[in-house]
VOGU-3710 file (C-alpha; in Angstrom, 3 decimals, decimal comma):
1> qvtlrnvava> 213,076/133,164/76,387  209,508/133,165/75,075  210,128/129,810/73,378  211,580/128,306/76,548  208,615/129,562/78,567  206,185/128,034/76,050  208,009/124,682/76,171  207,807/124,774/79,983  204,060/125,475/79,794  203,551/122,476/77,485
11> faaqtagvsq> 205,534/120,108/79,705  203,797/121,428/82,832  200,407/120,620/81,284  201,569/117,111/80,345  203,000/116,538/83,827  199,787/117,805/85,436  197,772/115,213/83,490  200,065/112,408/84,629  199,963/113,695/88,210  196,167/113,688/88,223
21> aiegaslgaa> 196,058/110,144/86,822  198,501/108,955/89,501  196,481/110,634/92,248  193,242/109,111/90,926  194,853/105,652/90,829  196,170/106,129/94,366  192,798/107,063/95,814  191,094/104,260/93,884  193,549/101,740/95,314  193,070/103,188/98,789
31> rmllarpatp> 189,297/102,726/98,659  189,694/99,143/97,471  192,327/98,161/100,004  190,714/99,917/102,958  187,523/97,977/102,298  189,415/94,692/102,726  191,065/93,160/105,772  194,529/94,639/106,195  196,765/91,911/104,786  200,091/92,885/103,215
41> qattlddtqv> 199,747/91,034/99,931  200,160/92,087/96,311  197,141/92,197/94,006  196,361/93,333/90,485  193,981/96,275/90,318  191,643/96,444/87,328  190,854/100,143/87,341  190,709/102,629/84,471  192,537/105,284/86,495  195,366/102,869/87,230
51> qaahpyllrl> 195,560/101,937/83,562  195,838/105,634/82,626  198,761/106,068/85,020  200,217/102,605/84,374  203,101/103,672/82,065  204,524/105,712/84,946  203,526/103,541/87,928  205,718/100,830/89,397  203,663/100,050/92,487  201,014/101,410/94,857
61> vlfdadgqla> 201,661/100,845/98,556  199,070/101,440/101,292  199,831/102,155/104,934  197,189/102,356/107,648  196,820/105,234/110,101  199,505/103,689/112,353  202,040/103,506/109,520  201,721/99,735/109,184  201,789/98,132/105,735  198,204/97,363/104,696
71> gsvtpgtssl> 198,749/96,134/101,144  200,295/96,786/97,761  199,080/96,913/94,181  201,239/96,221/91,150  199,465/97,545/88,046  200,202/95,019/85,330  203,738/93,776/84,795  206,960/95,705/84,464  210,321/94,728/83,000  212,036/97,070/85,459
81> dmpsfpappa> 213,302/95,885/88,806  210,795/96,679/91,516  211,999/99,385/93,891  212,368/98,922/97,612  209,283/99,531/99,727  208,990/103,135/100,888  209,517/103,931/104,523  206,314/104,068/106,600  205,024/107,645/106,730  205,265/109,358/110,087
91> gaaarritvs> 201,718/110,669/110,479  201,748/112,280/107,029  198,676/114,478/106,718  199,592/116,219/103,452  200,762/115,221/100,006  204,496/115,050/99,525  207,108/113,517/97,240  210,354/111,820/98,193  213,134/110,340/96,048  214,624/106,874/96,523
101> dvdrvtgrav> 216,531/104,163/94,656  218,658/106,727/92,812  220,982/105,214/90,209  224,057/107,447/90,337  225,190/106,201/86,927  222,054/106,841/84,857  220,128/109,244/87,110  217,034/107,008/87,169  215,161/107,220/90,452  211,867/106,284/92,056
111> lncmhpvrdr> 209,509/109,091/93,013  207,409/108,212/96,049  204,201/110,255/95,778  202,409/110,133/99,139  198,663/110,836/99,304  196,832/110,910/102,678  193,544/108,988/102,827  190,714/110,173/105,057  187,505/108,457/106,087  184,041/109,991/105,891
121> agrlagtvva> 184,532/111,681/109,245  187,660/113,405/107,977  190,027/111,341/110,111  193,340/110,174/108,681  192,765/106,538/107,696  196,085/105,870/106,031  198,491/106,851/103,279  198,893/105,624/99,722  202,378/105,817/98,206  202,538/105,723/94,417
131> qvdsrrferl> 206,012/104,684/93,314  206,724/106,314/89,959  209,531/105,571/87,502  211,434/108,792/86,751  212,771/107,353/83,478  209,343/107,776/81,869  209,451/111,502/82,558  213,054/111,742/81,398  212,168/110,150/78,049  209,337/112,641/77,672
141> ynlvelgpgg> 211,561/115,619/78,463  214,250/114,418/76,051  211,840/114,793/73,121  212,717/118,492/72,849  216,139/119,403/71,476  217,474/122,499/73,224  221,047/122,260/71,989  224,252/121,429/73,882  223,731/122,144/77,573  219,957/122,457/77,183
151> svtllhrdgt> 217,673/120,691/79,635  214,142/120,163/80,927  213,937/119,654/84,690  211,169/118,697/87,102  211,607/120,030/90,640  209,547/119,938/93,804  208,476/123,273/95,241  210,890/122,653/98,117  213,756/122,827/95,586  214,474/119,095/95,239
161> mlvrgpgypa> 215,449/117,966/91,731  213,277/114,981/90,783  213,874/114,401/87,067  216,121/115,965/84,444  216,408/115,378/80,734  219,114/114,764/79,743  220,036/112,844/82,872  222,055/114,463/85,647  222,655/111,730/88,265  224,539/113,976/90,695
171> gigrsfldtp> 221,588/116,370/90,969  218,716/113,954/91,600  217,495/114,382/95,176  219,655/117,489/95,652  218,142/120,794/96,731  218,258/123,773/94,344  216,269/126,047/96,633  219,093/128,597/96,729  218,853/129,438/93,010  217,302/132,398/91,136
181> lfreqlpras> 214,235/130,314/90,218  213,180/129,841/93,846  214,734/132,969/95,340  213,493/135,529/92,818  211,274/134,223/90,024  208,625/132,021/91,665  207,834/134,572/94,403  207,051/137,071/91,611  205,090/134,896/89,182  204,140/131,249/88,682
191> rgafqaqspi> 205,188/131,400/85,017  207,910/133,328/83,238  211,411/133,506/81,778  214,732/134,875/82,973  218,510/134,881/82,465  220,949/133,532/85,039  224,080/131,510/85,606  223,536/127,766/85,663  223,856/126,288/89,186  225,337/123,172/87,553
201> dgayglygyd> 228,149/124,396/85,296  228,148/128,167/85,871  227,440/128,945/82,201  225,162/131,877/81,426  221,782/130,597/80,289  218,222/131,472/79,345  215,342/129,826/81,200  211,589/129,433/81,056  209,467/127,940/83,828  205,913/127,068/84,830
211> vvegadlvii> 204,277/125,467/87,858  202,399/122,180/87,490  198,730/122,774/88,231  197,401/120,794/91,184  200,833/119,612/92,335  203,791/121,039/94,238  205,972/120,772/91,155  207,826/123,139/88,838  209,074/122,631/85,279  212,085/124,649/84,133
221> tgmkrdvala> 213,563/124,590/80,641  216,976/126,040/79,853  219,590/126,468/77,193  222,987/128,135/77,059  222,902/131,761/75,985  225,605/131,345/73,339  223,714/128,380/71,852  220,486/130,389/71,784  222,206/133,287/70,023  224,375/131,195/67,671
231> gwfgrlwmal> 221,967/131,644/64,750  221,697/135,380/65,353  225,478/135,789/65,476  225,787/133,745/62,274  223,413/136,094/60,467  225,216/139,091/61,967  228,623/137,997/60,661  227,162/137,215/57,231  225,611/140,687/57,087  228,860/142,335/58,190
241> afylllsavl> 230,853/140,370/55,596  228,373/141,386/52,877  228,495/145,080/53,785  232,290/145,061/54,061  232,531/143,451/50,639  230,048/145,954/49,221  231,991/148,826/50,774  235,256/147,514/49,319  233,698/147,288/45,844  232,301/150,837/46,121
251> vlla> 235,694/152,151/47,265  237,383/150,374/44,365  234,881/151,801/41,873  235,251/155,276/43,367
//
């Protein structure tokens, strides 16, 4: 459990860095596009913040205060198919994340990270939507081997599954709000470990979790309990076999 918690802390820190880079790129694009006449055309943005977030970004889309398309920015080139344009925000005044373009075969999806943009007077001037490729996160989360049934999952604080490594297509976009993580653990502490039945396959598992600083996101790492204890049980049976053999030899000598 301690190991799983520590892995969750490491991934949460990595995800927080990416989230900050994406937010910085979004606000940089908003300032550039809002300073121009509102014409829905694609441009290439030469910005260090966009370059930092570029491996994860597919496109930046700007809407004005009325929800009308004001422009889009494609950072560099991508070999992936461009996702569909996000729906115009309905007076969004807070950051939020939605999921679209879910591939039900591979589990790849597009995360639409919406950031409100305000003018100097504090009025809502528009919304920037950063479209992020979930496959980049999945590759990152797959770097850790947690055994058969093990996983690293990124969820929104509203319970929506955003990314999972290894992939779980049926769960992307689905709500897991009615699970021990959201019902019991997060209300107690923003970081920790616990034991529970998996909401996916019902197997008993061990879990560690941590919130992503500066974002409404949660990382949870898990592995099956029998997998976690397989090494311990192996040593236990070896010790028992040794002591039984020793006892048999002592009895024979006696």
